[in-house]
C-alpha positions in Angstrom: 48.5 96.4 -30.4 51.0 94.9 -27.1 52.3 97.5 -24.8 55.6 97.9 -26.3 56.5 101.5 -23.8 57.2 101.1 -20.4 56.6 103.0 -17.0 60.3 106.0 -17.7 60.1 105.3 -21.2 56.2 106.4 -20.7 56.4 109.4 -18.4 59.6 110.7 -20.5 57.5 110.8 -23.9 54.8 112.7 -22.2 57.1 114.8 -20.4 59.1 116.1 -23.6 56.5 116.4 -25.9 54.2 118.3 -23.3 57.1 120.5 -22.8 57.4 120.4 -26.8 54.1 121.6 -28.0 53.6 123.9 -24.7 57.3 125.9 -26.3 55.7 126.0 -30.0 52.2 127.8 -28.4 54.5 129.7 -25.9 56.3 130.6 -29.5 60.0 130.0 -27.9 60.5 127.6 -30.8 58.9 127.2 -34.0 55.9 125.5 -35.1 58.0 121.4 -35.5 57.5 121.4 -31.9 53.2 120.4 -32.4 55.4 117.0 -33.8 55.6 116.7 -29.2 52.3 114.8 -29.8 53.9 112.2 -31.1 55.5 111.6 -27.8 52.4 112.7 -26.0 50.5 109.7 -28.0 52.8 106.5 -27.9 52.9 107.4 -24.4 49.2 107.5 -23.7 48.5 105.0 -25.5 51.2 102.4 -24.4 53.0 102.0 -28.2 54.9 103.4 -30.1 54.8 101.7 -34.2 59.2 101.4 -34.2 59.9 100.2 -32.3 58.4 96.4 -33.3 61.0 97.6 -36.3 64.3 97.8 -33.7 62.9 95.0 -31.9 62.7 96.5 -29.1 60.1 96.7 -26.1 60.9 99.0 -22.7 57.3 97.5 -21.4 57.9 94.7 -17.6 57.2 91.0 -18.2 53.8 92.0 -16.5 52.1 94.4 -18.5 52.7 93.3 -22.2 
């Protein structure tokens, strides 16, 4: 697994994912909010399995 998630992308993934999980846990949205686990994990591991399929990479050159 090569790193393919950069800094801003990583922060957004963790923030949005955490917000979805909290909203689902408090009952604000349905159980589908637990899908927030996916962006949190991809942000923490700095690897998104969909990016290589799309030919994307948001990671700076020095971190690759």
